[in-house]
C-alpha positions, 0 to 999 in steps of 0.5 A: 420448754423454758429457754435455758433448757433449749438445746442451742447456744449463742456464738461469736468470734469475740466481745468486740465492743461494749454493745457486743459484750452487753448482748452476750451478757444478756444472753447469759442472763437469760440462761443460754450459754455463749461461745466466743473465740477470743478471751474477753478483755476484762480490764475493768480492774486495770486502774487499781494501784496494785496490778496483782490485785487487778490480775487476780480480779480478772482471773476470778471474773473470767473463772466465774463466767467460764467455770461453775460460778455462773452455771450454778446461779443461772445455768449457762456458761461462757465457753472461750475457745480460740480453736474453731474445731475444739469450739465446735466440739464444746458447742456440740457437747453442750447442745447434746447434753441439753437434748439428752436432758430433754429426752430428745435423740442426739 
């Protein structure tokens, strides 16, 4: 079974530093969804003169990773959910969907 089809997900409390962000992005690039408990700090555009453009860029980038943008390209998505109970529900839903796609009992 190809890695992106396997019923598992990577999870962590937050993108704590560049190393953690790189690891999570590598997991996403391999087709595995990632769940984090805190919104990633996407301040890469904060040095722009027009703060509103920076904010728009951060919103677009966040939507790309957590919405259908990344999923439509390589299959996974970034799940950002600070509430542990809701995070668990979203993780289990992702796993159950992959198990169903493989014909495995949920």
